[in-house]
mmCIF file of the N, C-alpha and C atoms, coordinates in Angstrom:
data_MODEL
# 
_entry.id   MODEL 
# 
loop_
_atom_site.group_PDB 
_atom_site.id 
_atom_site.type_symbol 
_atom_site.label_atom_id 
_atom_site.label_alt_id 
_atom_site.label_comp_id 
_atom_site.label_asym_id 
_atom_site.label_entity_id 
_atom_site.label_seq_id 
_atom_site.pdbx_PDB_ins_code 
_atom_site.Cartn_x 
_atom_site.Cartn_y 
_atom_site.Cartn_z 
_atom_site.occupancy 
_atom_site.B_iso_or_equiv 
_atom_site.pdbx_formal_charge 
_atom_site.auth_seq_id 
_atom_site.auth_comp_id 
_atom_site.auth_asym_id 
_atom_site.auth_atom_id 
_atom_site.pdbx_PDB_model_num 
ATOM 1   N N  . ARG A 1 1  ? 0.794   -1.332 0.200  1.00 0.00 ? 1  ARG A N  1 
ATOM 2   C CA . ARG A 1 1  ? 0.151   0.088  -0.075 1.00 0.00 ? 1  ARG A CA 1 
ATOM 3   C C  . ARG A 1 1  ? 0.793   1.021  0.006  1.00 0.00 ? 1  ARG A C  1 
ATOM 4   N N  . LEU A 1 2  ? 0.524   2.169  -0.838 1.00 0.00 ? 2  LEU A N  1 
ATOM 5   C CA . LEU A 1 2  ? 1.457   3.480  -1.056 1.00 0.00 ? 2  LEU A CA 1 
ATOM 6   C C  . LEU A 1 2  ? 0.746   4.238  -0.016 1.00 0.00 ? 2  LEU A C  1 
ATOM 7   N N  . PRO A 1 3  ? 1.809   5.096  1.072  1.00 0.00 ? 3  PRO A N  1 
ATOM 8   C CA . PRO A 1 3  ? 1.125   6.050  2.148  1.00 0.00 ? 3  PRO A CA 1 
ATOM 9   C C  . PRO A 1 3  ? 0.991   7.175  1.632  1.00 0.00 ? 3  PRO A C  1 
ATOM 10  N N  . SER A 1 4  ? 1.549   7.740  0.230  1.00 0.00 ? 4  SER A N  1 
ATOM 11  C CA . SER A 1 4  ? 0.344   8.516  0.222  1.00 0.00 ? 4  SER A CA 1 
ATOM 12  C C  . SER A 1 4  ? -0.492  8.988  -1.008 1.00 0.00 ? 4  SER A C  1 
ATOM 13  N N  . SER A 1 5  ? -1.466  7.815  -1.382 1.00 0.00 ? 5  SER A N  1 
ATOM 14  C CA . SER A 1 5  ? -2.226  7.680  -2.291 1.00 0.00 ? 5  SER A CA 1 
ATOM 15  C C  . SER A 1 5  ? -3.574  7.478  -1.426 1.00 0.00 ? 5  SER A C  1 
ATOM 16  N N  . GLU A 1 6  ? -3.556  6.490  -0.275 1.00 0.00 ? 6  GLU A N  1 
ATOM 17  C CA . GLU A 1 6  ? -4.631  6.099  0.249  1.00 0.00 ? 6  GLU A CA 1 
ATOM 18  C C  . GLU A 1 6  ? -5.212  6.726  1.585  1.00 0.00 ? 6  GLU A C  1 
ATOM 19  N N  . PRO A 1 7  ? -4.351  7.194  2.416  1.00 0.00 ? 7  PRO A N  1 
ATOM 20  C CA . PRO A 1 7  ? -4.705  8.162  3.150  1.00 0.00 ? 7  PRO A CA 1 
ATOM 21  C C  . PRO A 1 7  ? -5.236  9.341  2.459  1.00 0.00 ? 7  PRO A C  1 
ATOM 22  N N  . VAL A 1 8  ? -4.941  9.858  1.653  1.00 0.00 ? 8  VAL A N  1 
ATOM 23  C CA . VAL A 1 8  ? -5.382  11.130 1.101  1.00 0.00 ? 8  VAL A CA 1 
ATOM 24  C C  . VAL A 1 8  ? -7.178  10.940 0.817  1.00 0.00 ? 8  VAL A C  1 
ATOM 25  N N  . ILE A 1 9  ? -7.110  9.564  0.044  1.00 0.00 ? 9  ILE A N  1 
ATOM 26  C CA . ILE A 1 9  ? -8.436  9.328  -0.493 1.00 0.00 ? 9  ILE A CA 1 
ATOM 27  C C  . ILE A 1 9  ? -9.313  9.234  0.800  1.00 0.00 ? 9  ILE A C  1 
ATOM 28  N N  . MET A 1 10 ? -9.285  8.739  1.753  1.00 0.00 ? 10 MET A N  1 
ATOM 29  C CA . MET A 1 10 ? -9.801  8.120  3.078  1.00 0.00 ? 10 MET A CA 1 
ATOM 30  C C  . MET A 1 10 ? -10.156 9.667  3.680  1.00 0.00 ? 10 MET A C  1 
ATOM 31  N N  . ASN A 1 11 ? -9.269  10.541 4.078  1.00 0.00 ? 11 ASN A N  1 
ATOM 32  C CA . ASN A 1 11 ? -9.049  11.720 4.549  1.00 0.00 ? 11 ASN A CA 1 
ATOM 33  C C  . ASN A 1 11 ? -10.026 12.926 3.674  1.00 0.00 ? 11 ASN A C  1 
ATOM 34  N N  . ASP A 1 12 ? -10.246 12.592 2.252  1.00 0.00 ? 12 ASP A N  1 
ATOM 35  C CA . ASP A 1 12 ? -11.111 13.193 1.522  1.00 0.00 ? 12 ASP A CA 1 
ATOM 36  C C  . ASP A 1 12 ? -12.556 12.640 1.532  1.00 0.00 ? 12 ASP A C  1 
ATOM 37  N N  . LEU A 1 13 ? -12.577 11.416 1.680  1.00 0.00 ? 13 LEU A N  1 
ATOM 38  C CA . LEU A 1 13 ? -14.040 10.723 1.542  1.00 0.00 ? 13 LEU A CA 1 
ATOM 39  C C  . LEU A 1 13 ? -14.508 10.885 3.348  1.00 0.00 ? 13 LEU A C  1 
ATOM 40  N N  . THR A 1 14 ? -13.884 10.408 4.239  1.00 0.00 ? 14 THR A N  1 
ATOM 41  C CA . THR A 1 14 ? -14.458 9.901  5.700  1.00 0.00 ? 14 THR A CA 1 
ATOM 42  C C  . THR A 1 14 ? -15.113 11.335 6.187  1.00 0.00 ? 14 THR A C  1 
ATOM 43  N N  . PRO A 1 15 ? -15.082 12.544 5.789  1.00 0.00 ? 15 PRO A N  1 
ATOM 44  C CA . PRO A 1 15 ? -15.766 13.839 6.701  1.00 0.00 ? 15 PRO A CA 1 
ATOM 45  C C  . PRO A 1 15 ? -17.702 13.252 5.960  1.00 0.00 ? 15 PRO A C  1 
ATOM 46  N N  . ILE A 1 16 ? -17.355 12.886 4.568  1.00 0.00 ? 16 ILE A N  1 
ATOM 47  C CA . ILE A 1 16 ? -19.107 12.204 3.907  1.00 0.00 ? 16 ILE A CA 1 
ATOM 48  C C  . ILE A 1 16 ? -19.751 11.869 4.753  1.00 0.00 ? 16 ILE A C  1 
ATOM 49  N N  . PRO A 1 17 ? -19.443 10.592 5.065  1.00 0.00 ? 17 PRO A N  1 
ATOM 50  C CA . PRO A 1 17 ? -20.209 9.254  5.947  1.00 0.00 ? 17 PRO A CA 1 
ATOM 51  C C  . PRO A 1 17 ? -20.422 9.817  7.158  1.00 0.00 ? 17 PRO A C  1 
ATOM 52  N N  . ALA A 1 18 ? -19.816 10.558 7.622  1.00 0.00 ? 18 ALA A N  1 
ATOM 53  C CA . ALA A 1 18 ? -19.451 11.165 9.113  1.00 0.00 ? 18 ALA A CA 1 
ATOM 54  C C  . ALA A 1 18 ? -20.970 12.193 8.831  1.00 0.00 ? 18 ALA A C  1 
ATOM 55  N N  . LEU A 1 19 ? -20.958 12.989 8.121  1.00 0.00 ? 19 LEU A N  1 
ATOM 56  C CA . LEU A 1 19 ? -22.160 14.077 8.154  1.00 0.00 ? 19 LEU A CA 1 
ATOM 57  C C  . LEU A 1 19 ? -23.104 13.052 7.701  1.00 0.00 ? 19 LEU A C  1 
ATOM 58  N N  . VAL A 1 20 ? -23.226 12.547 6.838  1.00 0.00 ? 20 VAL A N  1 
ATOM 59  C CA . VAL A 1 20 ? -24.802 11.890 6.415  1.00 0.00 ? 20 VAL A CA 1 
ATOM 60  C C  . VAL A 1 20 ? -25.374 10.960 7.560  1.00 0.00 ? 20 VAL A C  1 
ATOM 61  N N  . GLY A 1 21 ? -24.093 10.392 8.525  1.00 0.00 ? 21 GLY A N  1 
ATOM 62  C CA . GLY A 1 21 ? -24.437 9.360  9.287  1.00 0.00 ? 21 GLY A CA 1 
ATOM 63  C C  . GLY A 1 21 ? -25.237 10.278 10.566 1.00 0.00 ? 21 GLY A C  1 
ATOM 64  N N  . GLY A 1 22 ? -24.505 11.491 10.822 1.00 0.00 ? 22 GLY A N  1 
ATOM 65  C CA . GLY A 1 22 ? -24.618 11.960 11.935 1.00 0.00 ? 22 GLY A CA 1 
ATOM 66  C C  . GLY A 1 22 ? -26.863 12.953 11.335 1.00 0.00 ? 22 GLY A C  1 
ATOM 67  N N  . ALA A 1 23 ? -27.062 13.381 10.277 1.00 0.00 ? 23 ALA A N  1 
ATOM 68  C CA . ALA A 1 23 ? -28.002 13.362 9.911  1.00 0.00 ? 23 ALA A CA 1 
ATOM 69  C C  . ALA A 1 23 ? -28.973 12.396 9.724  1.00 0.00 ? 23 ALA A C  1 
ATOM 70  N N  . LEU A 1 24 ? -28.703 11.471 9.647  1.00 0.00 ? 24 LEU A N  1 
ATOM 71  C CA . LEU A 1 24 ? -29.239 10.267 10.103 1.00 0.00 ? 24 LEU A CA 1 
ATOM 72  C C  . LEU A 1 24 ? -29.588 9.691  11.241 1.00 0.00 ? 24 LEU A C  1 
ATOM 73  N N  . ILE A 1 25 ? -28.537 10.137 12.209 1.00 0.00 ? 25 ILE A N  1 
ATOM 74  C CA . ILE A 1 25 ? -28.899 9.665  13.694 1.00 0.00 ? 25 ILE A CA 1 
ATOM 75  C C  . ILE A 1 25 ? -29.702 11.285 14.306 1.00 0.00 ? 25 ILE A C  1 
ATOM 76  N N  . GLY A 1 26 ? -29.657 12.195 13.825 1.00 0.00 ? 26 GLY A N  1 
ATOM 77  C CA . GLY A 1 26 ? -30.037 13.216 13.962 1.00 0.00 ? 26 GLY A CA 1 
ATOM 78  C C  . GLY A 1 26 ? -31.609 13.043 13.779 1.00 0.00 ? 26 GLY A C  1 
ATOM 79  N N  . LEU A 1 27 ? -31.857 13.058 12.726 1.00 0.00 ? 27 LEU A N  1 
ATOM 80  C CA . LEU A 1 27 ? -33.348 12.587 12.035 1.00 0.00 ? 27 LEU A CA 1 
ATOM 81  C C  . LEU A 1 27 ? -34.284 11.295 12.950 1.00 0.00 ? 27 LEU A C  1 
ATOM 82  N N  . ALA A 1 28 ? -33.545 10.670 12.924 1.00 0.00 ? 28 ALA A N  1 
ATOM 83  C CA . ALA A 1 28 ? -34.232 9.364  13.898 1.00 0.00 ? 28 ALA A CA 1 
ATOM 84  C C  . ALA A 1 28 ? -34.434 9.761  15.268 1.00 0.00 ? 28 ALA A C  1 
ATOM 85  N N  . ALA A 1 29 ? -32.968 10.446 15.860 1.00 0.00 ? 29 ALA A N  1 
ATOM 86  C CA . ALA A 1 29 ? -33.361 10.540 17.056 1.00 0.00 ? 29 ALA A CA 1 
ATOM 87  C C  . ALA A 1 29 ? -34.918 11.684 17.636 1.00 0.00 ? 29 ALA A C  1 
ATOM 88  N N  . SER A 1 30 ? -34.814 12.534 16.310 1.00 0.00 ? 30 SER A N  1 
ATOM 89  C CA . SER A 1 30 ? -36.172 13.917 16.303 1.00 0.00 ? 30 SER A CA 1 
ATOM 90  C C  . SER A 1 30 ? -37.972 12.859 16.412 1.00 0.00 ? 30 SER A C  1 
ATOM 91  N N  . LEU A 1 31 ? -37.142 11.945 15.483 1.00 0.00 ? 31 LEU A N  1 
ATOM 92  C CA . LEU A 1 31 ? -38.648 11.072 15.265 1.00 0.00 ? 31 LEU A CA 1 
ATOM 93  C C  . LEU A 1 31 ? -38.984 10.553 16.549 1.00 0.00 ? 31 LEU A C  1 
ATOM 94  N N  . LEU A 1 32 ? -37.846 9.630  17.117 1.00 0.00 ? 32 LEU A N  1 
ATOM 95  C CA . LEU A 1 32 ? -38.625 8.827  18.181 1.00 0.00 ? 32 LEU A CA 1 
ATOM 96  C C  . LEU A 1 32 ? -38.753 9.787  19.473 1.00 0.00 ? 32 LEU A C  1 
ATOM 97  N N  . LEU A 1 33 ? -38.240 10.738 19.490 1.00 0.00 ? 33 LEU A N  1 
ATOM 98  C CA . LEU A 1 33 ? -38.698 12.171 20.965 1.00 0.00 ? 33 LEU A CA 1 
ATOM 99  C C  . LEU A 1 33 ? -40.021 12.842 20.400 1.00 0.00 ? 33 LEU A C  1 
ATOM 100 N N  . LEU A 1 34 ? -40.334 12.620 19.086 1.00 0.00 ? 34 LEU A N  1 
ATOM 101 C CA . LEU A 1 34 ? -41.570 13.401 18.760 1.00 0.00 ? 34 LEU A CA 1 
ATOM 102 C C  . LEU A 1 34 ? -43.003 12.570 18.827 1.00 0.00 ? 34 LEU A C  1 
ATOM 103 N N  . THR A 1 35 ? -42.515 11.101 18.809 1.00 0.00 ? 35 THR A N  1 
ATOM 104 C CA . THR A 1 35 ? -43.507 10.174 18.836 1.00 0.00 ? 35 THR A CA 1 
ATOM 105 C C  . THR A 1 35 ? -43.378 9.861  20.234 1.00 0.00 ? 35 THR A C  1 
# 
């Protein structure tokens, strides 16, 4: 594995799933709290 290529790709793609996951968790929590 090249340490100069994979970490860059991972660092670029990491925030996206994190934001999506946070948004889904927030929506699920709000639905549970509303119901």
